[in-house]
Every structure is written in C-alpha cells, then in structure tokens.
C-alpha angles and dihedrals in degrees: 000000000000112000109224123166134176139205116212119238093250093058120088095251104206097038090047091047091050092047091048092048093050092047096048096249096119104048114034110240095010115106110155097177108128094019109088090191100050097083093055091082094049128095124209122191116201129178098241142028089236090055089050091055093046091048091056089057092044090054090052090052093046091053092055089254091291120147115272140154110250122233122246101278111198127187111227090206147298122321096287098030090244093121106034112192125173123218121263096269091056114112111277121222130225087222118114120275120264118262112258105262092224091053091048090049092053093046092051091047089057090051091050092048092053092046092052091048090051093051091050091048092048091052091049091243135126119262115303107276098235128108128242092265088068089051092052091045090055090047091053090049088050093050091050090050092051089050090050091050092048092046092050091046093240116156129206091261091069090064092067115101091005097127112098120228096252105049144124110272087233092075091055088054092045092051091052089052092045092057091047093045094046090049092046093049091046092052090048092051092050091049093051095039095242137121135214115276092242091050092052091046093052090046091055092049093047091049091053089047092052092046093053092044091052093047096047109167091001089069088074123216109344121185127182109192134175099016124122093198094237091161118067093227091051090048090055090050090051091049091052092048092049090057099046115110089242098026131117136175117207114197123206117241102341106186105236094167101065116097116264097243093053092047096044094054092055095082099036110128095231101027103037128131111221090179093060119103092231096046094098094047092046091052091047093051090050089052091046088050090232124135117225091241089060093057111107119228106227093196135007119256111272091207107023094170092055091049091049090050091052092046091053095042093051098041120135112283093236090061098044090108085080088077087080089071094038095123091065093057100030113022119205091257090054091050089050089052090049092051096044095095097038125101127183123208109198098188124190095226140355091269093058089042092053094047093050090050091048089054091048091053092044090051091055090063089061090061112080110248094352119142129204136183137188109220114193140138089211105100092187090057090047092054092047092052092048089051093048090051089056090067087064092047091252121134116197130194111241098199095196089067129206127291109258092236089060095052124093093258091043091054090049090054090048094047092049093059093039093053092048093045092052093048091250096306107194098243096050092039092052091049089051095048091045091058108111093223093053093087097147087204095300133124109258093241093048090048092050092051092048093047092050090054092046090050094052095041103049115347097069118068124017117005119264119236114288124279135010092304091057092049092049092046091051090053092048091051095047111120116182093184091066093058128098111267091245095048108117090222089072086077089074100098124193093264092049091048090052090052091050090052091051091051091050091050091050090049092049092053092046095051096037094104091055097039089054088062095049122120138065096294113106111241130208109271095232090056091051094049094046092048090047094053092044091052093049091049092047088053100043108014131258117331116237123197088207095050119138089234105083090206093055092047090049093049092049090051091046093052089048094051093044090047092052091058098033094100090072095044126114123262110256139180114244089251092053090047090052090052089049096052094087089052094045093052099028098089093056109092123204114211114192122220112280111279139168130034117333091225093067126065140167109209140172116238093257093046090052093060114125092003120119129207134174092232118033116191113195104197137185093033098171130119111270093032107048101038099020119223112268109261115232116229108238092203105044131032123230094259090048092051091046092051090051091050095243122147116269120233089256087071088081090055089056091052090049090049091052091050090049093050091050092051094043091061093065122117095257119019129190118190114198133182136155124239091217128035120183091356093299130102112265130212117232114244116274088240089059092047092051092048090049090052096048097040092049131230097280097052092042090051090053089052090049090051090054090050091044088067089065092044089053091048090050091049092047092050093077097036112122130183114276113265127198117259112269112260121236105268121241108170118200110207121186115275089246090066097045117105119263096189129052134162123239089252090054091055089071088052089049089053097044103031116009090175090070089057089049092050094047102038105025100034092032093227127156125183119248120234115246121259111273089358112194112225113269140177092307093057092045091049093048092051093048093046090049092052097044093042094051091047092054093045091053094045106032096151113028134014117243117242091249093046095146094050092048092049090050090053091054089048093053090054093047094047095045094096088058095057089092086070099060099183095047092044094050092050097044095043091056089052092048092053090057093042091050093054091050092048095050090051090049091049092053090051095049105034099076089068095046133088094196144331125238114200132193094359124165130218144165135212123197118216125196109231134172092260095044140278118341124198122219112197131191141173108205118210093213136355115185117203107208126211090245091063098255126113131226121203123210129185123195120222128187089190133041114316123223117263123245089258093052092047090055093053124014102008103049099155097120096040091051091048088051090053089051091050091050090053095045095246095146115084097219096038125072120222108277142151116267123235113177130022113192142164117216113207110209100183093142094230127145092303095036095230148343136227113226112187118198094196119081112089088037127032125239089248092058093044093049094045092051093044093050091047092047092049092049090052093046094049091046089055090056088051085070109093090219094057111103130206098245121207115243096350093171110001115192095215129037109237093022113152120191139189096284104029090103088061090049087049090229093167090058102047094037096053093086093064127243115003121238106253 
C-alpha cells in the first residue's frame, strides 16, 4: 500500500516532520531516535533549498540537540518546481547539458522578431510598432509554452489541426510559427548537442525515479515532503517513493475536513476547479491512487477551527450554497475561536500598509524568542516595509532579492546605454556621471569637482551638440569672461574647466564602443553586448563574478550568459538595445548576504511554504496582486490549451489560494491590504472577501479593530506638535548691504516681490538653468530683440528698399542657435516671419516723422536718497527722435505687454525710461520731451503684432513725473533700516512661483489662505 501522510496547515510543518521522523511515525518501522547514525542512510526530498536548510535545524532540535549524522536532504526544485535541480550528489546523466535559458531566450527573441517583421511585410505595413521589450516578452511566453509542452510530453505533431473552426485568424498564424520555431529550436539543439531545460529536468527526475525503483528496500528510508507534485515527472517520483518499502510521501495541508463530495469533484476532468487550493493535492492523490481517507495525519491540527474556517471560505464556488447551513458545521463559537488570533489592517494606501507592517515586525522583536514574517507577492510592498524598518534601525532579509536592473550596478549598466543612445543628452549623462560606481579611474572627490564644473559649464541651459564631440566642443568654446558677473557659470575657473575637460575625455573614451554603434541602423546583437560590457568596465572597472558585491557578481554573470547566446540574437539599434536592457537583466535577482535578526523575514508566498512563524503577516491582499491576474497565453487560446491538456491560467490562482490557506493557519495572523493602489481604488482579494463573508460582520469588525490599533500607531508615528503657520518673510539687511543700483525692469520686481531683489542683490544668488533646458520665452525674446535691434542700428534714418528681406536675414542669424531645437525653431521662426512683416509695415508708417532711431541704448540716472546716491539703469529697446524735437519710446514684447493702468503703477518701465530721456540720461539721446510711450507686442499671431500705447488719458510727462516721484519715495523707504524686503508684496498672478520663492518658503506661509493685513 502506498504510504501517504499529511500535516495540517496549523502544524509547524518542518518541526512536526522532524519529530515524526525521529519517532518512527513517518516511515513505518524506521525510528532513529537514540541512534545518531541511523539517519545517515535516509533521503529526504523537500521542495526548496530554504526548506532543506530549515529542516536540518529542525532535526537537530527534534534530537534534543544531540550529535547525529544528517540524512541526505535533496531539494526537489526551486520555489515553484518550475526549474527542478537536484543537489550535487544526485545521479548525473550521460544526456547532453541543458541549453542556457538566457541563450534560448535570445534565440527565440530573434525568431519572434523575424516573424513579426514578416507579418508586417506581408500585410504591406511598416515594422510592427512595438519595442524590443515586447519581443522579449513574447520570447519568454514562447519558452514557457515549450516547457509546458515538453513537461506534458506533447510533440509538434499534436499542434496540427488544433485551431477550432471559429477562431481568430491570429491563432492560425501563431500555430504556423510555433511549428517552425519548435522545429528550428530542435534542430539547433541537435546541432549543438544540447537539450531543452525542461527536458533535462524531467530526465533527472526520471533517472532518480528509476534508481529508487530499482533499489527498492536497499534505497533506505526515502521521504518526499511538502511537494504537491505539480509537475508530471515529480508526481511520478512521488508515486515511486510512496510505494517503496521504506518510503513515505508527506503532503502539505491536505484538507481532511471538507466533505467527500466537494473534495472528490475537484480533480474531475470536466468539473474540476483549478483555482481551488486543494486542486493540486486532489489531482496528486488521484494519480497516486490513494483515497483521501487513507491519508495518515502525522499530527493533529493545532487550530482546527481556523482550518475549518479557511476550508469553508475557500470552497469551490459551485458548492458555496453550503454556507446556508454553515452553523451546523462551524457554529458561531467555533468561528469566534477561529478569528481570535486574526487581525485585519485595512490601510488607506501602500505607505500606511507598509508602515503598519513594519511596526508589527518591530513589535515581534520586543517579545522574547518570537518570530514574525511578512509574506507577500508584492515586491514593492516588500521594499517599502524594508525601508520603513530602517527608520527603527532594523535591517531585514528580503529573501526574494532585488532585480539586477534595480541594483546600483544594474542602474549603471542601464544608464550607460541610455546615455549613448541619446547622444549624451545632459539629463541622462549627468545621471550616469553622478553614479558612485562610474569612477572613470578618478578619485571620488576629484570626480565630484570635475562633474560640478562640467554641469555648470555645459550641461545646464541649452543642450550641446550631440555626442562626445559636441560635449568637448562646448567645453572648448566655454568663455567665463563673457558671462554676466552674477552668472553662476563664472564660478568655473580655469583649473576646474581643465578638470571638466579631462572628465569629458575619459567619458568619451569609456563610451566610445557604444557611441560607435549609435544611429538608426540595426547592429549585430553580439557587437552591442560586447560594447555594452566594455563601456561598463571602462566606467567602473573590470567585472568579477566572484566579487564581494553581489550586484557586481550578478552583472558579470549576466553579461557572460547573454554573451554566450548573443550570436543568435536579433539585430537592434542602440536605442532599442537600451530599451531592452531592463528586460535582459530583469530576470536576474540579486540576493544580499543575510542580514538583520533571524526572527524577522520577508518572504514570497512560495518561499514561505513549510516555514512557521509566531506572527504571520499576509500582505498585499488585493485582486491583481494576491492572487495575480491570470496571464493570457499570447500563443494559444484557452480552448487550444485545454484540448492539449495544458494547465489553464487559473491554476496559478489555486496555488496562491493554497499558499494563503497555509499562512492563514499560523498562530497569529495579520491580513493587510490597501484601499488604493497606484492612486486607483483597489478590490480586496477574493480570499479576504470570502473570509469576511464566512466569518460574519461582527467577527470581521473585531479583527479590523485589532488591526486598527496598528493603523493608529502608524498614523501617530509621524504626528508632530502643531506649529504656527510660517510668517511671510521680510528680511532687513543692514543698509551697507542693500543695493544702490537697479535697472528699470528690476523696479517692477522691487514693487511686486522685494524678496527677489534681496536674494539676488543682497545674498548674491542667481538661479541655475535646468539641465538640458529647452529654449523658452527668454531665448525667443532675445533672438527677436537681437534681430530687430541690429536692423535699427544698421538703418537708423531710412529704411532700405528691401527692408523685409534684410530684417529676415538678421532674424536668421539671431535664430541660428535655436536650430538645434527643431520643433521650437520651426514654431518660432514662423511667428517671426509674421512679426517681421508687421514690423516693417509699422516702420514705414512711422519713419517719415522721425529724424533717426536709437536702438538698444543704455543709460543711467543718479538719484539723491537719504542713504546716499542711487543709480537707476536702463537699456531701452527703441528711442525714436522725431523731427519736431520730441522723443517716442517703444518697447518690444514677445509676450503680453502691461496695460496702461499697470504701467502707471506696478510696471513703470516705460515711464521711468521717459524720465531718464527727459533728463538726458541716455548717452546717444539728447535730453528731450517725450511724446509717445508704447509697447509693441510681436507675438507673431494672425496679425503679426500690435501697438499698445500707454499714453492717451495721461501724457508721458505726467506718467514719468509720477513714476520718478514714486520710485524716489519707494527707494527712500528701503533706506530705512527697519524696512524689510517682503515676499510677494503685490504679485501679478495668484499661484505665481518665481526663482527665489522656494527660499521664501512661499508654499508654506501661503497655505493658510490670505494673510490678515
């Protein structure tokens, strides 16, 4: 008779297995307690390597910590049995080695890329508009499908005639490609003397099965525990072990409480429930030819009511009508007992959920000897919890690890390709050079100094020309002496500029292999991989697979594996390769060395199998995460998979349900989920909703109250004493530090926002340009002013016959620096063409009454103030000297000009320039009375421009006298030591934020609404 046992979910699986093995309850007639050598001849198969390590400790505890020789403990495979690998002492086969999974992935990606290109060509379309990531995703799905077919023993001939009559034509195309790809891969494997990974895996399992069957009793005690036999080869191994004279199979969490009818229908071919937690075990028992009643319970349930509650909650949907008679099977008092150790944390968002979990884990450390684990498939939640624990000084081992592409070395590899693919665009380049591992052979301090100089000199502001040559040319052309005295770039001294040039030369040499492959031409995949590795090693030093840094070792291994299969990869452009880097490296996981207290763990649901903790936190319980949404097979439809006998996507839901049921049976359970995920309303997991229904609203509310304690603790953790709202700043520097010279445009700033004058002139601050700043209104205005100003200087008296053509020539020269920004240049040049036509027409209208035009002229006016002389400076766009002796002043605006009312109060630029003209303050303009003050809007719209005079109701003389008097009064007020430079005294726009508002902390003091004046 087969010997099949089970351990209930509420029992500590590995300790109970160890205890039963020592006492002779697992293998009939084998009781090694008291004989330290007896176990040496036994073999124990467990699902995971982690379980193997834990079982060794459990055996030591079960023996009373006496000396003993351990049995041969063999891992059946990885966490989900999808990549079974025996330990080193397992029998080796003479069969060929398995093809490297990475090499297979790359080869299949090349086949998929060619297939998609052929489909597009056949349809007369351009290449399919999907990036390389989609190609590799399809290749991964294809590899999984081939593994499924190999595991199920399905040959290529079964694919013929599989397409149903009513189907999408896509599946007929996909079947044709599947047959071609399978034949191509088979031929390649035969040529290289390799086999598919699944074929090698199954061969290993079959060899072990045959060995044990041949040995019989001579194999000694053989136990397979914790496996659900999800793979056919594994199931055959379990069947063999169960029939050995000294063999035993121990199933995890077989539900022996469900009614026979409900359990028996789980594994029926036409009426099964692949999303049920017991589906896999029911199918395995059917294969083992063992009835559930014949399965031996190795230990009684520690919490029978909890197990009964989970069984009822997760029952098959077709039998949920049995909930109507729930009281007969699970009375209210039993449900209360089951929910006594359960808490529910209904968090508002993932941050609150992570902080509550961190507090629960931290609390476990306060209990002597207590252990706790977060079990979740949500890697973002796991990382959040680990980060929150750091604030308590607790480091925790997240056993799932971190994707290689998200580690420091992985980000360096990504940035290297991104920088090269974008022709060293400043933002990506700055990120690459800021990476701590991108040393380029320099001392960290020296590199930081050189990078700061490079940033100021060429990376901020408009983008340099593309590539390394453009970067070096921008550095060579950098002239600090031509900058405004307050420009931050003047801080780049000659030695710092030389350091920046050295850094740029080192960078150009490091990225030369990649930059040589830039462009739109697809490049051979091996060339891209080799250039990528060479660039990374030039940036950070040689990569070592035996490095102490796990991320470096993983990156070196990944490059080696990708390089081994690169010969069969698709041709890609450098840009496409850069996009594919995350996909190429994403599957490699970096697991840091064990750290933190042994009593705390963060585990995935599959990793947590068979492990027991005093406090089990099941986190991320929302639909789409736990359980995950079923993945649709892009190659075969559901009916096609069903006809082939392959598992349906719902099988994964059943595995998730089994993991949930195992964790829910722990001593203390905390269920957590967030009401919103990614800013959108989430749906609690179906497991949670079923539990809530079966437990009843009263018991569920009690569990939520217990979880609410931790939510309140999380909320209170960041609560700080109330502080008064920040007052609007108005600094009062000494008179000696206050500016004694301002321009007429800065007077408006002094009126509207004195704090900006304080920051710029007292503190000596100047805002930095953004990295890779696209040209904006300032650059457009400068170009237009340069063109119009040069035109007026060259023709001060009369217009040339070809005035419009000449002005356009000046415009082309002024707008040339903007040609690097094609979209902006095209838009603004079209506007300039319309503005130029309007301006020439305006000139022809005004010139007959003028003697000459003075453009872009500077002047100063000294005012006598209480604290001493004050200099008012201006640079007038255009002063027209009329034949009648008066002067008109025009100012060009590419944006919206101030109104006449604004010009008379808070925007006094033109009235102040008029006062200066009247006093002869401009060098090239004699003192004269002013007639017209006008703004000329040159937006380049439908009309090209518009003249907006501010004189009319009031003369220029009145406006200038009032402006000068007001300015004298304003400046005299700031000569009072008690007068402060108030922030946003009269802002023009509500919600306006300027260059220095972050220093004035405007967002803080303005949050309370309007200030009381």
